C-alpha positions as CSV (number, residue, x, y, z in Angstrom):
1,M,-10.5,-15.7,25.5
2,S,-10.2,-18.3,22.8
3,S,-13.5,-19.4,21.2
4,L,-12.1,-23.1,21.4
5,D,-13.1,-25.2,24.4
6,S,-10.8,-28.2,25.7
7,I,-12.6,-30.8,23.7
8,L,-12.0,-29.0,20.4
9,I,-8.3,-28.4,21.5
10,S,-8.0,-32.3,22.3
11,E,-9.5,-33.1,18.7
12,F,-7.3,-30.6,17.0
13,R,-4.1,-32.1,19.0
14,K,-5.3,-35.5,17.4
15,K,-5.5,-34.2,13.9
16,G,-2.1,-32.7,14.5
17,E,-0.6,-35.8,15.5
18,R,-2.2,-37.7,12.5
19,I,-0.7,-35.2,10.1
20,Y,2.6,-35.4,11.6
21,S,2.5,-39.2,11.7
22,K,1.7,-39.0,7.9
23,L,4.5,-36.7,7.3
24,K,6.9,-39.0,8.9
25,E,5.8,-41.8,7.0
26,K,6.3,-40.2,3.8
27,G,9.9,-39.4,5.0
28,L,9.2,-35.5,5.4
29,I,10.0,-34.9,8.9
30,Q,13.7,-34.1,9.4
31,Q,15.3,-34.4,12.8
32,L,17.3,-31.4,14.3
33,P,21.1,-32.2,14.5
34,L,22.4,-33.1,18.0
35,I,25.3,-30.6,18.3
36,E,26.7,-28.7,21.4
37,T,26.8,-24.9,21.4
38,Q,30.2,-23.4,20.8
39,P,29.8,-19.8,21.7
40,E,33.1,-17.7,20.7
41,E,33.8,-14.1,21.9
42,G,33.5,-11.4,19.0
43,R,32.2,-14.1,16.5
44,I,30.4,-12.5,13.8
45,T,28.1,-14.5,11.4
46,F,25.9,-14.1,8.5
47,G,22.2,-15.0,7.8
48,S,19.8,-14.0,5.0
49,G,16.1,-14.5,4.6
50,H,13.2,-13.9,2.2
51,P,9.6,-13.5,2.8
52,V,6.8,-16.1,2.7
53,K,3.7,-16.3,0.9
54,A,1.1,-18.5,2.8
55,I,-0.8,-21.2,1.0
56,E,-2.2,-22.6,4.3
57,K,-2.4,-19.5,6.5
58,F,-1.4,-19.3,10.1
59,I,-3.1,-16.8,12.6
60,G,-3.4,-17.3,16.2
61,Y,-1.3,-18.9,18.6
62,Y,-2.4,-22.0,21.1
63,K,0.8,-21.0,23.4
64,P,1.6,-17.4,22.5
65,E,4.7,-17.3,25.0
66,M,6.1,-20.3,23.0
67,K,5.0,-19.3,19.6
68,I,3.2,-22.4,19.0
69,A,0.1,-22.0,16.7
70,F,-3.1,-23.8,16.6
71,S,-2.5,-25.3,13.7
72,P,0.2,-26.5,10.7
73,S,0.7,-24.2,7.9
74,L,2.3,-24.1,4.5
75,S,4.2,-21.5,2.4
76,F,6.5,-20.8,-0.1
77,C,9.4,-17.9,-0.2
78,T,9.2,-14.9,-2.7
79,D,12.0,-12.5,-3.9
80,F,10.0,-9.2,-3.3
81,S,12.2,-8.5,-0.6
82,I,15.6,-9.9,1.3
83,T,16.8,-9.5,4.8
84,R,20.4,-9.7,5.4
85,S,21.7,-10.0,9.1
86,Y,25.1,-10.0,10.8
87,C,25.4,-11.4,14.5
88,M,28.3,-10.7,16.8
89,Y,28.4,-13.0,20.2
90,T,29.8,-11.3,23.7
91,R,30.0,-13.0,26.9
92,E,28.8,-9.7,28.4
93,E,25.3,-10.2,29.8
94,G,22.6,-7.4,29.3
95,K,23.9,-6.0,26.0
96,D,21.5,-7.5,23.6
97,L,21.2,-5.0,20.5
98,V,19.4,-4.7,17.4
99,H,20.7,-2.2,14.6
100,L,18.1,-2.2,11.6
101,D,18.4,-0.2,8.3
102,G,21.1,2.0,9.4
103,F,19.4,3.0,13.0
104,Y,19.5,1.4,16.5
105,S,16.2,0.0,17.2
106,E,14.6,-0.1,20.7
107,E,11.4,-1.8,19.5
108,R,13.2,-4.3,17.7
109,T,15.8,-4.6,20.6
110,A,13.2,-5.3,23.0
111,T,11.4,-8.0,20.8
112,A,15.0,-9.4,19.9
113,R,15.7,-9.6,23.9
114,K,12.5,-11.8,24.6
115,A,13.3,-14.3,21.6
116,L,16.7,-14.5,22.9
117,D,15.8,-14.8,26.8
118,I,13.9,-18.3,25.6
119,F,17.0,-19.0,23.3
120,R,19.3,-18.7,26.2
121,R,17.0,-20.8,28.6
122,I,16.7,-23.6,26.0
123,T,20.5,-23.7,25.0
124,G,21.9,-22.7,28.5
125,I,24.1,-20.1,26.6
126,K,25.1,-16.9,28.8
127,G,26.0,-13.7,27.2
128,S,24.4,-11.0,24.7
129,F,24.2,-11.0,21.0
130,I,24.2,-8.0,18.8
131,F,22.7,-7.8,15.2
132,Y,23.2,-5.7,12.6
133,I,20.4,-5.9,9.8
134,E,19.3,-4.4,6.5
135,R,16.4,-5.0,4.4
136,E,16.5,-4.6,1.0
137,K,12.9,-4.2,-0.8
138,K,11.6,-3.6,-4.0
139,Y,8.8,-1.5,-3.0
140,I,8.5,1.4,-0.4
141,K,5.8,0.9,2.2
142,A,3.1,-1.9,2.4
143,K,1.3,-4.3,4.6
144,G,1.2,-8.1,3.8
145,M,4.5,-8.3,2.3
146,S,5.7,-10.7,5.3
147,E,8.7,-8.8,6.1
148,S,8.5,-10.0,9.5
149,S,9.3,-13.5,8.0
150,S,12.1,-12.4,6.4
151,V,14.0,-10.6,9.2
152,A,12.9,-13.6,11.6
153,A,14.7,-16.0,9.3
154,A,17.7,-13.8,8.5
155,V,18.2,-13.2,12.1
156,A,17.9,-16.7,13.1
157,R,20.1,-18.1,10.7
158,S,23.0,-15.8,11.7
159,L,22.4,-16.4,15.4
160,V,22.3,-20.3,14.6
161,S,25.3,-20.2,12.6
162,N,27.0,-18.1,15.5
163,V,26.2,-20.4,18.3
164,Y,26.6,-24.0,16.5
165,G,29.2,-22.8,14.3
166,P,28.9,-21.6,10.7
167,K,29.4,-24.7,8.8
168,T,26.8,-26.5,10.6
169,R,24.9,-28.9,8.6
170,D,20.6,-28.6,8.6
171,I,21.3,-24.9,9.8
172,E,17.9,-24.1,8.3
173,L,16.2,-26.4,10.6
174,L,17.9,-25.2,13.6
175,A,17.0,-21.5,12.6
176,S,13.3,-22.7,11.9
177,R,13.0,-23.9,15.6
178,F,14.2,-20.6,16.9
179,A,12.9,-18.1,14.3
180,K,9.3,-18.7,15.8
181,F,10.4,-16.8,18.7
182,V,10.7,-13.7,16.7
183,S,7.8,-14.4,14.1
184,G,5.9,-17.4,13.7
185,S,5.9,-17.2,9.8
186,G,9.5,-16.8,10.0
187,T,9.8,-20.4,10.9
188,R,8.7,-21.6,7.3
189,S,10.9,-18.6,5.9
190,S,14.2,-20.1,7.3
191,V,13.8,-23.2,5.5
192,S,13.1,-21.5,2.0
193,G,11.2,-22.9,-1.2
194,L,8.1,-25.0,-0.1
195,S,7.8,-25.9,3.5
196,I,5.3,-27.0,6.1
197,W,5.5,-25.8,9.8
198,T,4.3,-28.7,12.3
199,S,2.6,-26.8,15.1
200,F,-0.4,-28.0,16.7
201,P,-1.8,-28.1,20.5
202,G,0.3,-30.5,22.4
203,I,3.1,-30.8,20.3
204,E,6.8,-30.4,22.0
205,E,8.5,-27.0,21.2
206,K,11.8,-29.0,20.2
207,D,9.5,-30.5,17.5
208,C,7.6,-27.3,16.3
209,Y,9.7,-26.1,13.3
210,A,9.2,-26.2,9.5
211,H,10.3,-29.0,7.2
212,P,10.9,-28.6,3.3
213,L,8.9,-29.9,0.7
214,S,9.9,-31.3,-2.9
215,F,8.8,-28.5,-5.2
216,D,9.7,-26.7,-8.4
217,P,9.7,-23.1,-7.8
218,S,9.1,-22.3,-11.3
219,A,6.1,-24.0,-11.7
220,I,4.1,-21.1,-9.9
221,N,4.4,-17.6,-11.8
222,I,3.7,-14.5,-9.4
223,A,3.4,-11.0,-9.5
224,I,2.3,-8.8,-6.4
225,F,0.4,-5.4,-6.0
226,P,1.8,-3.7,-2.8
227,K,-0.6,-1.9,-0.8
228,Y,-0.5,-0.4,2.7
229,A,-2.9,-0.3,5.7
230,N,-2.0,0.7,9.0
231,F,-2.7,-2.0,11.5
232,S,-0.7,-4.8,13.6
233,T,-0.2,-8.2,12.8
234,N,-0.2,-9.2,16.5
235,Q,-3.6,-7.4,17.1
236,M,-4.7,-9.9,14.2
237,H,-3.3,-12.7,15.8
238,E,-5.2,-11.9,19.1
239,A,-8.6,-11.0,17.6
240,S,-8.8,-13.9,15.7
241,V,-8.8,-17.0,18.0
242,N,-12.1,-15.0,19.4
243,S,-14.2,-15.4,16.1
244,P,-17.1,-18.1,16.2
245,Q,-15.6,-18.9,12.9
246,Y,-12.5,-19.8,14.2
247,P,-13.1,-23.4,15.1
248,A,-14.4,-24.3,12.0
249,W,-11.6,-22.6,10.0
250,L,-9.2,-25.0,11.9
251,E,-11.1,-27.9,11.3
252,N,-11.2,-27.0,7.5
253,K,-7.4,-26.3,7.6
254,Y,-6.8,-29.6,9.3
255,T,-8.8,-31.5,6.6
256,S,-7.1,-29.6,3.9
257,I,-3.7,-30.0,5.0
258,E,-4.2,-33.8,5.1
259,T,-5.4,-34.1,1.8
260,L,-2.7,-32.2,0.3
261,I,0.0,-34.6,2.2
262,D,-1.6,-37.6,0.7
263,N,-1.9,-36.0,-2.6
264,D,1.8,-34.9,-2.5
265,F,0.8,-31.3,-2.5
266,P,-0.4,-30.8,-6.2
267,I,0.4,-27.6,-7.7
268,D,-3.0,-26.4,-8.7
269,D,-4.4,-27.5,-5.4
270,L,-1.9,-25.3,-3.6
271,M,-2.8,-22.3,-5.7
272,V,-6.5,-23.3,-5.2
273,R,-6.3,-23.5,-1.7
274,A,-4.1,-20.2,-1.1
275,E,-6.9,-18.0,-2.8
276,E,-9.6,-20.2,-0.7
277,E,-7.7,-19.4,2.9
278,M,-7.2,-15.9,2.2
279,L,-11.2,-15.3,1.7
280,N,-11.4,-17.3,4.9
281,L,-9.0,-15.7,6.7
282,N,-10.7,-12.4,5.7
283,S,-14.0,-13.5,6.7
284,I,-12.7,-14.7,10.4
285,L,-11.2,-11.4,11.1
286,M,-14.3,-9.5,9.8
287,S,-16.4,-11.6,12.2
288,V,-14.5,-9.6,14.9
289,G,-14.7,-6.5,13.3
290,K,-11.1,-6.2,11.8
291,V,-10.7,-5.7,8.2
292,L,-7.7,-6.5,6.3
293,Q,-8.8,-5.1,2.5
294,T,-8.8,-1.3,1.4
295,D,-11.0,0.2,-1.1
296,E,-8.1,-0.3,-3.4
297,S,-7.3,-4.1,-2.9
298,L,-11.1,-4.8,-3.0
299,A,-11.4,-3.0,-6.3
300,L,-8.4,-5.1,-7.6
301,I,-9.7,-8.4,-6.5
302,E,-13.0,-7.7,-8.7
303,R,-10.7,-7.0,-11.8
304,I,-8.9,-10.2,-11.1
305,L,-12.4,-12.1,-10.9
306,E,-13.8,-10.2,-14.0
307,F,-10.4,-11.0,-16.1
308,R,-10.7,-14.8,-14.7
309,K,-14.0,-15.4,-16.3
310,K,-12.5,-15.5,-19.7
311,N,-9.2,-16.4,-18.6
312,P,-9.3,-19.3,-15.8
313,G,-6.0,-20.5,-14.3
314,L,-5.2,-17.1,-12.6
315,F,-5.4,-17.2,-8.7
316,F,-4.8,-14.6,-5.9
317,T,-4.0,-14.5,-2.4
318,A,-3.0,-12.2,0.3
319,D,-1.7,-12.5,3.8
320,T,-2.3,-10.1,6.9
321,G,-2.9,-7.3,4.7
322,P,-4.2,-5.8,1.7
323,S,-1.1,-6.7,-0.8
324,I,-2.7,-8.9,-3.4
325,M,-0.5,-11.7,-5.1
326,V,-1.7,-13.2,-8.6
327,M,-0.2,-16.4,-9.6
328,S,-0.6,-19.0,-12.5
329,R,1.0,-22.1,-14.0
330,D,0.8,-19.9,-17.2
331,R,3.4,-17.1,-17.3
332,K,1.7,-15.5,-20.4
333,L,-1.8,-15.4,-18.3
334,V,-0.3,-13.3,-15.4
335,E,1.7,-11.1,-18.1
336,E,-1.7,-10.6,-19.8
337,F,-3.8,-9.4,-16.4
338,L,-0.9,-7.1,-15.6
339,E,-1.1,-5.3,-19.0
340,T,-4.7,-4.5,-18.3
341,E,-3.6,-3.2,-14.7
342,H,-3.1,0.5,-14.0
343,D,-2.1,-0.1,-10.2
344,Y,1.6,-0.5,-9.1
345,Y,2.7,-4.0,-9.0
346,L,6.0,-6.2,-9.0
347,R,7.0,-9.4,-11.0
348,G,8.5,-11.9,-8.7
349,S,9.3,-15.5,-8.4
350,I,9.3,-18.3,-6.1
351,V,13.0,-18.8,-4.3
352,G,14.3,-22.5,-3.9
353,R,16.5,-23.6,-1.4
354,N,18.3,-20.7,-0.2
355,I,22.2,-20.8,0.0
356,Q,23.9,-18.6,2.5
357,R,26.4,-16.5,1.1
358,N,29.0,-14.4,3.3
359,S,29.2,-12.0,0.6
360,D,26.6,-9.4,0.2
361,P,26.6,-5.4,-0.5
362,Y,26.3,-4.6,3.4
363,K,29.5,-6.9,4.7
364,E,31.8,-4.0,4.9
365,R,29.2,-1.6,6.4
366,A,28.5,-4.3,9.0
367,R,32.2,-5.0,10.0
368,G,32.4,-1.1,10.3
369,F,29.3,-1.1,12.8
370,F,30.7,-4.0,14.8
371,S,34.4,-2.4,14.8
372,E,32.7,0.8,16.1
373,L,30.6,-0.7,18.8
374,E,32.4,1.1,21.6
375,H,31.2,4.4,20.3
376,L,27.8,3.2,19.9
377,N,25.7,4.7,22.8
378,P,22.0,3.9,22.3
């Protein structure tokens, strides 16, 4: 059960509609292209995706079955990993399949099938989709690196290219709409750069996707400390809505997002807000007995705060995991902090609008996989 009653939900719907109207007034709402599906037997298409780092965090679904969140959210893409996906269409039904990182994945296939069933219901397409997916990470094992958003974006882009044609304009918007059925955060990852996901109680599913925002990716310098913890993000989504703090968190979020829109998303405000939201998110989950941080990540946060006493301008954030990202307008400030650190870290950068390329290290491997499909017996 959610801690929100019908009166609160009605209020958040009104706030969401006001935010949507403001975005529209500023010319930031982009409409989905009106095009017909054109599935073609055996067609193979490509898509890639980078993981997001959230500024205005997202947790908790208003409509879990359609992946409509309780609130809008805001994030940018990072280059700490990349997922590449190839998708093949076949008219034969009941043959959905996901091949991930060199292996058939029963779990991923089941997840994909649920998302594809919704996709097929919306588009009216019959048949099946087979995915060959490779993840390329700059780290080995970590939690809170948003790998799911990267996978969702890559898969959705390859799927949309397949169904609507690889030269379709505004492919990112279509991919964003359908990526949410795999992972809510994939909605923003599909758009690259800085984007806002327009989600709130009462929004129609067809309007529930992310919109790109004007942003200089070099304006914020980033590095991350990958850290591992053993829990499921889905568990956190389910637990969060039961927190007595959840309604107040949403109230604060809607107010903050509206202010950011009014002020045209100032860089410094984005970093301040990303840090505030991380702390708020941790507080919500702690109130229902869920802990995101580890002893290592808490010690790291203490060192960041100590460093910042004499070096203002360094900020930190994390999503649903203990992997802590530091950021600043000043690259030297980030470097000075990293020089004091013994923990493993990765320098990174924010990814701008992503240009899809059909040439990548896994292209030939993917072709080999599809050509040998008749011998695959998962």
